[in-house]
N, C-alpha and C positions, 0 to 999 in steps of 0.2 A: 611525607608527601600526601597529596590528596588522591582519592581513588574514585572509580566509577561505581556508584552505589545502585544496586538492583532493587527496584520497587516491586513488591509482590501483591499489593492490595491497595484499594483506595484509602483504607485507614492508615496503612503504612505511609502512603504519599502525604496525606494530611499531617500526620505526625512529624514527618521529616521536614516539611515546609515550616511548620510552626516552631520547630526547634532552631531555625535559622534566624539570624539577625535580619531586619528589614533591608539593611544595606548590602547584604550578601548577594552575589551574582549566582543565579541558579541556571545551570545548563541542563535542559531536559533532552534526552536522546530517546526517540521513539523508534522501535525496531520490530521486526518479526524474525523468528529463528531460522527460517529457511532461505531468506533472500541474501544472495551473495554480497550485494552492496552494503547490507547491514553488518555483515561480518567484518568487512573492510572498515566501515565507519566506527564500529565498536573498538577495533584495535587502535584507530587513530585517537579516539576520545580517551581511551585508557592511557595512552602515551601522553596526551595533552594534560590530563589530570595530574599525572605524576610530576609535571613540571611546576606545580603549585604547592607550596608547603602547607601542611595541615596546621591550622591555627585554632585557637579557642577564644571566642567563637569563630566558626569558619567564615572566611571572606568570600569563598567560592565553593559551590557544591555541584558535582557532576552526577546526574541521576539517569539511570537506564530504565526504560519502561517498555514492556511488551505491548505494542499498540493494540493487538487483537485480544489479549487476555484482559486488558483494562480499557474497554472501549469508551467508557464514560469520560475518562481522563483524556483520551484521544480526541473525543468530540469537543471537550472543553477548550482544547488548544487548536481546533480546526485541522487536525491531522488527516490528510487525504491520501498520503503516499508515504512509503518508508524507503530509506531512512529519512527522518525528519527531526531537526534540532531546533529547539526554542531557547532563547536567552531571555531571562526575566529577572526583575529586581523589584521588590516591594509589591509583588503581584502584577506588575505591569510588563507586558511583552515588549522587549527591546528589539528583538530580531527573530525571524523564522527562516530557516534554510531547508528547503526540500531537495532531496537528491543526495548524490554521493560525492559532491565537490568538497573534498577534505580541506583544501586550501581556503575556500570561502568560510567554512566552519571555524577553522583555526583563526582566521583574521577577525571574525565576528567576536569570538571569545576574547582574543587579545584586546580588541578595541573596547569592549565593555568592562573588561577586568582592569583596564588602565595599564596594560603592558604592551604598548606599541613598540615598534623598533626604535632603538636608540643607538648612538655611537658605541663602538666597542662590541663585546661579545653579545650574541643574541640568545636569550634563554630558550628560544623555541627551536634552536638548531636540532636538538634531540628529537623533537616531534617531526620535523621535516623528513628525517630518515625513515619514519614510519608511514609516510604518505605515498602510496602507490598511485599509478594513474587511475583516474576515476573509472568505476564500472558504470555501465549504462543498462537500462532495461527498456529496450525498444521493441516495437511490434515487428513481426516478420517483414523482411525486405520485399518478399514477393507478394505482399498484400497491401491494400491501402491502409493508411493510418487513421482514416475516418470511415464511417459507415453510412454515407449519404446516398449511395447508389440504390437503385430499386431492389427490393428484396427478391430472393429466389421464389418463383411461383410454385406453390404447392396446392394441390386440389384438396388435400385433407390436412391442413395445418393443425397440429395437436394443441389442445387447450393448455393453459399455463400449468396446471397441476399434472397434466399427462406427460409433460416433458421429463419430469423426474422419473416416471415409470419406464422410460426407455432404457434405463440402466439395466444391463444384464451381467451375469456372472462372468468373471474373467475366463479366458480360454484355458484348457488344461495345460499342464506344464509342458513347455516346448523349449527349444533352444532360446537363449537370450534374444537373438535377432528375430526369431519367429514370434516370440512373445511381444517384442516391441512393435513389430508390424501389425500384429493382431490388435494391440492396444490402440495404436494410431488409427487403425481402420474404425475401431469403435468410437474414438474421439471425433473422427471426421463426421460420423453420424450424429453424435451428440450435439456438436456445435451447430448442426443444421436441423435439430429437432423442432425448433420453432424459429420464426423469422427473427425474433429477438430472444436470445438465450442468456440467462444470467447464471454464472457459476459462482456460488456464494457459500459462506459458512452459515449453516442453518437453513431455515426456510423463511419465506416472506412473512409468515405469521410469527416466527420466532427466530430472528436473526441472532447469530452467535458472535458477531463482531460489529464494531461501530461502522466500519467501512461498508459492510453489506447492508446494514440498517439504513444508512444514508442513501445508498444507491437504489434500494427498494423504494425509499421515499420519493426519489426523483422520478422513477418510473410510474409510481402511483399518482403523483401530482399531475403527470401528463397523460394519465389513463392509458398507458401503453400496455398492450396485450403481449405477454412474454411467458416463456417457459423458464424453468429454473432447475438447477441441479445442486443438491447439497453435497459439497465435496468432502464434508466431514464423514459422510456415510460410505465413502469409497476411496480408500487410500490410493488404489491404482490410478483412478481418475485424477485425484488431487496431485499426485506427483507427476503423472504422465502429461497432464495438460500444461504444466510448467515448461516441459521440454517441447511439446508439440507447438505451443503458442510462442515459445521463446519469450515468455513473460512470467516472472517468478512469484508474483503475488496474487492474492484474491481479495475482493471479488474481481471477476472478469466479465465484461459485457461483449457479446458477439452479436452481430447483425448480419443477416443473410449469409451466415457461414464465415464471416470475416471478423477478426478481432478488432474491437474498438479500443479497449484498454480497461484500466481501473477507474476508480471514482474520480481521480484528478483529471484524467483524459476526457471522461464523459462531461465533466463540468466545463472543461475548455471548449468542447464541441458545442455545448449549449450556449456558452457565452459568445462564441463566434457565429453561431447560427441558431437563433431562437426556435426555428422550425425543425431542428434536429429531432428525429424520432416521431414527428407529428404524423407521418404517413402510417405509423404503426399504432396510432391511438384509436381506441374504439369510438372516440368522439370526433374523429376527423371529419371535416366538412365534405359533403357530397361533391363529386366531380361535376363541374358545370358542363352542360351539353355543348 
């Protein structure tokens, strides 16, 4: 049976692709280790792979890629959220599925592998048993899903680099509930440290993942003044913000203390409203009298 192959480097990825026949279907699965929807999708794809016999040469290959550890590969396939599945053959993308809809992924693989449903027994019955209800990653219900409202007024808004300096050491050891409350109080301050706050992997001058790099590029293209926080430098913030925001992945963009979302959501906002974030640009037009 086939299996889900983990790719650990760009060289490994290139070598794997070159070892396959041009007619082979390649299923690329982009994930991050902490996102619950990725854990679900990984189990589904492993079960799906097991339904296809291992052949020589392979007619289908299932490949698992950590999207943030291998950002150049992620950018090549325009991965803006995880889980993200790409079906390709002969270097041509046949299908891209963003999100945790396991049924949609299974149907795409079946279609391109030429194993559609037919009369009699269905070879995919074993996979269906592994498909739980889809998980979702939605913004908090008590806050807007966009950030188009006016920013919170601050008489001394911190400059971009100063936002990172607002991080302070965690409180001394307390009860779990007290520690959580203290962390959430700190996070509430951090998300409001600048009118536009970017929680990212690395820094704007040295992003450590493709998603962060692309989001920094979007902000720079629009001359947006923003603060940032390197979540790799503080594990408490990295883990706590996932719970506080009810959003499991990074980067995260916050505007006026409200979560906008990750790279894909920011792109959607800009596509829907080209003026999105314009009010925070250092080059914004002067208000008319």
